[in-house]
C-alpha positions as CSV (number, residue, x, y, z in Angstrom):
1,M,0.2,0.0,-0.1
2,K,2.8,2.3,1.1
3,K,4.5,1.6,-2.3
4,F,1.3,2.5,-4.4
5,L,0.6,5.7,-2.1
6,F,4.3,6.9,-2.9
7,I,3.7,6.2,-6.8
8,G,0.4,8.0,-6.6
9,I,1.8,11.2,-4.8
10,T,4.7,11.3,-7.2
11,I,2.4,11.0,-10.4
12,L,0.2,13.7,-8.8
13,L,3.1,16.2,-8.2
14,S,4.6,15.4,-11.7
15,S,1.3,16.1,-13.5
16,C,0.8,19.4,-11.2
17,S,4.2,20.6,-11.6
18,D,3.2,23.6,-13.8
19,L,0.9,24.7,-10.8
20,F,3.8,25.4,-8.7
21,D,6.0,28.6,-8.8
22,T,9.1,30.1,-7.1
23,H,8.6,32.4,-4.2
24,P,7.9,35.9,-5.6
25,Y,10.9,37.1,-3.8
26,D,13.3,34.5,-4.8
27,V,16.7,35.9,-5.6
28,N,17.4,33.0,-8.2
29,V,17.4,35.4,-10.9
30,K,17.0,34.0,-14.5
31,G,18.4,35.7,-17.6
32,E,20.6,38.6,-17.8
33,T,22.6,39.6,-14.5
34,G,25.5,42.0,-13.7
35,I,23.9,44.5,-16.0
36,N,25.4,47.7,-14.9
37,A,29.1,46.5,-15.0
38,K,28.5,45.1,-18.5
39,Q,26.8,48.5,-19.7
40,I,29.4,50.6,-18.0
41,A,32.2,48.8,-19.9
42,I,30.6,49.7,-23.2
43,I,29.9,53.2,-22.2
44,E,33.4,53.8,-20.9
45,Q,34.8,52.4,-24.2
46,Q,32.6,53.9,-26.7
47,F,32.6,57.5,-25.2
48,A,36.0,57.7,-23.4
49,D,37.1,60.5,-25.8
50,K,34.0,62.1,-26.7
51,D,33.7,65.9,-25.9
52,T,29.9,66.2,-26.0
53,L,27.6,63.4,-24.3
54,R,23.6,63.4,-24.8
55,V,22.3,61.4,-21.9
56,A,18.7,60.7,-21.4
57,F,17.4,60.2,-17.9
58,I,14.3,58.3,-16.9
59,S,12.6,57.1,-13.7
60,D,10.2,55.4,-11.7
61,S,8.6,52.7,-14.1
62,H,6.9,50.9,-11.3
63,Y,4.0,48.8,-12.6
64,W,3.5,51.3,-15.5
65,L,5.1,49.0,-18.0
66,T,3.1,49.9,-21.0
67,D,4.4,53.4,-20.4
68,L,7.9,52.0,-20.0
69,C,7.6,50.1,-23.3
70,D,6.3,53.5,-25.0
71,E,9.3,55.3,-23.4
72,V,11.7,52.9,-24.7
73,A,10.5,52.9,-28.0
74,D,10.4,56.8,-28.2
75,L,14.1,56.6,-27.0
76,N,14.9,54.3,-29.7
77,S,13.2,56.3,-32.5
78,R,15.8,58.8,-31.7
79,T,19.6,58.9,-33.2
80,D,21.1,61.7,-30.8
81,I,21.4,59.6,-27.7
82,D,24.5,58.2,-26.3
83,F,23.2,56.1,-23.2
84,V,20.4,56.2,-20.8
85,V,20.1,56.2,-17.0
86,H,17.2,55.0,-15.1
87,C,17.1,56.8,-11.6
88,G,15.3,53.9,-9.8
89,D,12.0,52.5,-8.7
90,L,12.3,49.6,-11.4
91,T,9.5,47.8,-9.6
92,Q,6.4,48.4,-7.4
93,T,7.0,45.7,-4.8
94,G,10.5,44.5,-5.4
95,M,9.5,41.0,-6.8
96,T,11.7,39.0,-8.8
97,K,9.0,38.8,-11.7
98,E,8.7,42.7,-11.5
99,F,12.5,43.1,-11.8
100,I,12.5,40.5,-14.9
101,L,9.8,42.4,-16.6
102,S,11.3,45.8,-16.5
103,R,14.8,44.4,-17.1
104,D,13.6,42.7,-20.4
105,I,11.9,46.0,-21.6
106,L,15.1,48.2,-20.8
107,L,17.1,45.4,-22.8
108,D,15.2,46.5,-26.0
109,L,17.0,49.9,-25.8
110,R,19.3,50.5,-28.8
111,Y,21.5,52.5,-26.2
112,P,23.7,51.1,-23.5
113,F,21.9,51.9,-20.0
114,V,22.4,51.7,-16.1
115,A,19.8,51.6,-13.6
116,L,19.8,53.0,-10.0
117,I,17.9,51.2,-7.0
118,G,14.8,53.0,-5.6
119,N,13.0,52.6,-2.3
120,H,10.3,50.4,-4.0
121,D,13.1,48.2,-5.2
122,F,14.1,47.3,-1.7
123,L,10.8,45.7,-0.7
124,G,11.1,42.1,0.4
125,T,14.5,40.8,-0.8
126,G,14.4,43.4,-3.7
127,D,17.9,45.0,-2.8
128,Q,19.3,41.4,-3.1
129,I,17.6,41.0,-6.5
130,Y,18.9,44.2,-7.7
131,D,22.3,43.3,-6.6
132,V,22.2,40.1,-8.5
133,M,20.5,41.7,-11.7
134,Y,22.2,45.0,-11.7
135,G,25.3,45.1,-9.2
136,G,26.3,47.4,-6.2
137,L,23.9,49.9,-4.8
138,D,26.6,52.5,-5.2
139,F,28.4,52.8,-8.4
140,S,30.1,55.3,-10.8
141,F,31.5,55.4,-14.4
142,I,33.3,58.0,-16.6
143,A,32.5,59.0,-20.1
144,G,34.1,62.0,-22.0
145,R,36.0,63.2,-18.7
146,L,32.8,63.4,-17.0
147,K,32.2,61.1,-14.0
148,F,28.6,60.0,-13.0
149,V,28.3,59.2,-9.5
150,C,25.2,57.2,-8.7
151,L,24.2,56.8,-5.0
152,N,21.8,54.9,-3.0
153,T,19.9,57.4,-0.8
154,N,17.2,55.2,0.2
155,A,17.9,55.6,3.9
156,T,14.3,54.9,5.3
157,E,14.6,51.2,3.9
158,Y,17.4,50.5,6.5
159,D,15.6,52.3,9.4
160,Y,18.7,54.7,9.2
161,L,20.9,52.1,10.6
162,A,23.1,52.0,7.4
163,A,25.5,54.6,6.0
164,V,23.0,55.7,3.6
165,P,24.2,57.9,1.7
166,N,27.5,56.4,1.8
167,F,30.1,59.2,2.7
168,D,33.1,56.9,2.5
169,F,32.2,56.1,-1.1
170,M,31.6,59.6,-1.8
171,E,35.0,60.7,-0.6
172,E,36.7,57.8,-2.5
173,E,34.9,58.9,-5.7
174,T,36.2,62.5,-5.4
175,V,39.9,61.3,-6.2
176,K,39.2,57.8,-7.6
177,D,40.6,57.8,-11.4
178,S,41.2,61.4,-11.1
179,A,43.4,61.7,-14.3
180,R,40.4,60.5,-16.3
181,F,37.7,63.1,-15.4
182,D,37.4,66.9,-14.5
183,R,33.7,67.2,-14.2
184,T,31.0,65.4,-12.1
185,V,27.4,64.6,-12.2
186,L,25.3,63.3,-9.0
187,V,22.5,60.9,-9.5
188,V,20.3,59.7,-7.0
189,H,16.9,58.2,-6.5
190,A,15.7,60.2,-3.5
191,P,16.7,63.6,-3.0
192,P,17.7,65.6,0.1
193,F,14.8,66.8,2.1
194,S,12.5,63.9,0.7
195,D,10.8,61.3,3.0
196,Q,13.5,58.6,1.9
197,F,16.6,60.7,2.7
198,N,18.4,60.7,6.0
199,N,17.8,64.3,6.5
200,N,19.6,64.4,9.7
201,V,22.6,64.5,7.3
202,C,21.2,66.9,4.6
203,K,24.0,69.7,5.5
204,A,26.8,67.2,5.7
205,F,25.8,65.7,2.3
206,R,25.7,69.1,0.7
207,R,29.4,69.6,2.1
208,Y,30.7,66.6,0.7
209,L,29.3,67.5,-2.7
210,D,31.8,70.5,-2.7
211,F,34.6,68.0,-3.1
212,F,33.6,66.7,-6.5
213,P,35.6,68.2,-9.2
214,N,33.3,70.8,-11.0
215,L,30.1,69.2,-10.2
216,Q,27.6,70.1,-12.9
217,C,24.3,69.3,-11.3
218,C,22.2,66.9,-9.4
219,I,19.5,64.4,-11.0
220,Y,17.0,62.5,-9.1
221,G,13.7,60.4,-9.3
222,H,11.4,59.3,-6.6
223,E,9.0,62.2,-6.4
224,H,6.9,61.6,-9.7
225,Y,7.1,65.0,-11.1
226,D,9.3,67.1,-13.4
227,M,10.8,70.1,-11.3
228,V,14.1,72.1,-11.6
229,S,15.2,73.6,-8.3
230,D,18.1,75.3,-6.5
231,L,17.4,72.7,-3.5
232,Y,19.8,74.3,-1.2
233,G,19.6,78.0,-2.2
234,D,23.4,78.2,-3.4
235,G,23.3,77.8,-7.1
236,L,23.5,73.8,-7.4
237,M,20.9,72.9,-9.4
238,F,18.5,69.7,-9.0
239,Y,16.6,68.2,-11.6
240,A,13.6,65.8,-10.9
241,I,13.0,63.1,-13.4
242,D,9.1,62.3,-13.8
243,C,7.7,59.0,-13.6
244,A,6.8,56.8,-16.6
245,K,3.1,57.2,-16.0
246,H,3.5,60.9,-16.9
247,R,5.1,60.0,-20.2
248,N,8.1,62.4,-20.3
249,Y,11.8,62.3,-19.6
250,R,14.9,64.5,-19.7
251,I,17.9,64.6,-22.2
252,F,21.1,66.4,-20.9
253,T,23.7,67.6,-23.2
254,F,27.0,67.7,-21.7
255,T,29.9,69.6,-22.9
256,P,33.3,70.8,-21.5
257,N,31.7,74.1,-21.2
258,G,28.6,73.1,-19.3
259,Y,25.3,71.5,-20.1
260,E,22.0,71.9,-21.5
261,Q,18.8,70.0,-20.9
262,E,15.4,69.5,-22.4
263,Q,12.2,67.8,-21.5
264,I,10.8,65.3,-23.9
265,F,7.0,64.0,-24.0
266,Y,6.1,61.0,-25.8
């Protein structure tokens, strides 16, 4: 009887295997991983000696995947972009499937791209999934003598117990590979004075920014609106990148003499 019972259960499980799925926060990511490092290698090789860079900044795709598809299609219709930066919140709830869906849409871009982590991407084991799929939470790269410093600023997700923003990383980046860059752009998900930022260190954060060579501007997502502001009232401009639902993004043109930016609707 036990033998027949075992055989019966085995057959039942085999026939119903399609009904079982992995845990929604399973960190066993299938498909493309280590994306940022691979894309950065392409960016740094292709644009090492380029004087003028055209960079598109998008953000906060969440569950608006149809809008993200349209955004990618609009970007692909252009011929004047060098690479794309996603400012975070690739997902709504940090589930593996959400990461995979947004990743596969972004991989349709005809341009190299990198993606920051947003606060929604931390939910569940989202930060671990992001680490596997994209890489470290703080990273930088250099193109055309311009260093892009991309910081994790989602302090609330750690209950303020971790070094977020990471001042040690920032300090290292002010001098790392200094012979290769003379201008800097800062990119974050959550800006200073927002609900996710550790606002106890807002003043210290601003002080650290002064050490970056020729800091051009700061670019962020999170707020789901388009805004240009002198956040600290000292002339350093902060640019908010709108969410995919509102169907617009920004293109920055960086030159040795400064930058220009434009808002694009699709």
